[in-house]
N, C-alpha and C positions, 0 to 999 in steps of 0.2 A: 884882619885875621890871617895869619900865615897858613900856608898849605900844610895840612898834616901829612904824615907818612901813611898813605891809605893801604888798608888791607882789604882784599876782595877775593871772591871765588869766581872763577871763569870756567864755563863749559863751552867748548868750541861750537861754532856754528858753521856748517858747511852749506852755504847758500840758503840759509834760513834766517828769518828775523831773529833778533836778539832782544830778550826781555831783561830790563834792569829791575832787580828786586831791592826794595828798601825796607828795613825792619822798623819796628816801633821803638818807643822809649825803653831802654834797658835791654834791648834785643841785640842780635848780632847777625852777620851774614849766614852763620850756620843754621839759623832758624829756617832758612829756605832750602836747605839741602834735600829734604824729601820731595819737594815739588820740582826742584831742578832735575832730580833723577827721573821723576815721572814724565817730564816733558822733553827729555834729552834728544829724542829722535825727531822731534818737530820744531824745536827752538833752541837757539843758543841762549845762554843766560849768564848774567853777571849779578852777583849778590855783594853788596857793598857794606862794610862796617862803617857806619857814620862816625864822624868825629866824637871822641869820648866814649865809644862803644867798641866791644870786641878787641881786635888787635890794632885798630887805627890809633895812632898816637896823636896827641894834641898838646897845645901849649898848657902850661900849668894853670893859667887863669881862664881856661876855655869856658868853664861852667858859669863864670861871672858874666860872660858876654854871649852866652848861648841863647839864640832866639831863632824864629822861623826863617828870617832873612839870612842869617849866617849859615844855617843848615842848608838852605837852598843854594847859596853861593858855593858852599863846599861841594855839593853834588855837581853843580855846573863845572867847577874847577876839576873835579875828578873826571868828568866826561871829556873835557878838553884835553886832559892829560892822556887819554886813550888815543 
């Protein structure tokens, strides 16, 4: 599976741990904005639009090959990209 053009929301972390937020099926990174706002003084945060959701682009046949392993590989790919 090719790497998608990832969309994510990042709230800076100044010497604090960073939390990665992952939405559920048919969700998006924007689902996490209220919680990201609530914890902004204690944690940095990244909310990722998983492939096929929100503003992250995918290949045209992504849903034919979508499974847990491919989603996990996409998340790892995104983290390596950071």
